[in-house]
C-alpha positions in Angstrom: 33.0 -15.9 5.2 29.3 -15.8 4.4 28.3 -15.1 0.9 25.5 -12.5 0.7 23.5 -11.8 -2.3 23.9 -8.1 -3.3 20.8 -5.9 -3.1 19.7 -4.5 -6.4 20.0 -0.7 -6.7 16.2 -0.3 -7.2 15.7 -1.7 -3.7 18.4 0.4 -2.0 17.5 3.6 -0.1 19.8 6.5 -0.8 21.3 8.7 1.9 21.9 12.4 1.4 24.9 13.4 3.5 24.1 17.1 3.2 20.6 17.0 4.6 20.9 13.8 6.5 17.7 12.5 4.9 17.2 9.1 3.5 15.6 9.0 0.1 13.4 5.9 -0.3 14.3 3.2 -2.7 13.0 3.7 -6.3 10.9 0.5 -6.0 9.1 2.1 -3.0 8.4 5.2 -5.0 6.9 3.1 -7.7 4.4 1.9 -5.1 3.7 5.5 -4.2 3.1 6.3 -7.8 0.6 3.4 -8.2 -1.2 4.4 -5.0 -1.4 8.0 -6.1 -2.8 7.0 -9.5 -5.4 4.7 -8.0 -6.6 7.2 -5.4 -6.0 10.4 -7.4 -9.4 10.9 -9.1 -11.4 10.1 -6.0 -9.3 12.3 -3.8 -9.4 15.1 -6.4 -13.2 15.0 -6.3 -13.5 14.7 -2.5 -10.7 17.0 -1.3 -8.9 20.2 -2.4 -5.8 18.2 -3.3 -4.5 18.3 -6.9 -2.5 15.5 -8.6 0.9 16.9 -7.3 -0.4 17.0 -3.8 -1.7 13.4 -4.0 1.6 12.3 -5.4 3.6 14.0 -2.7 1.3 12.6 0.0 1.7 9.1 -1.5 5.5 9.5 -1.4 5.3 10.7 2.3 3.0 7.8 3.1 5.2 5.1 1.6 8.3 6.7 3.2 6.7 6.5 6.7 4.5 3.4 6.5 5.7 1.4 3.5 3.5 0.4 0.6 0.2 -0.4 2.2 -3.2 -0.5 0.6 -4.9 2.3 -1.3 -7.8 2.6 1.1 -5.5 3.3 4.0 -3.7 5.9 1.9 -7.0 7.6 0.9 -7.9 7.9 4.6 -4.4 9.3 5.3 -4.7 11.8 2.4 -8.2 12.9 3.4 -7.0 13.4 7.0 -4.1 15.6 5.8 -6.4 17.6 3.4 -9.2 18.2 6.0 -6.6 19.0 8.7 -5.5 22.0 6.8 -2.0 20.5 6.2 -0.8 20.6 2.7 1.9 18.1 1.7 5.4 19.4 1.7 6.8 19.8 -1.8 10.5 19.6 -2.5 12.0 22.9 -3.6 
């Protein structure tokens, strides 16, 4: 039998059986928080997005693409803002 090192909880994604959605691992959301903080002021000046919108877009971005770089995230957020799409907020 092969010994596998267990994956720490902060690196595990969580599955919601009711909705069928996968919640990203907490460590990924930390990356989203950092990206939102780095890009927030600039995006707030250049787009109609507020801090909550930027944070939600960062979480969506990291969920779909993984933690990338802030410049790519800014382009993504600007595209969403100018395309008339507002980020989906949890209810």
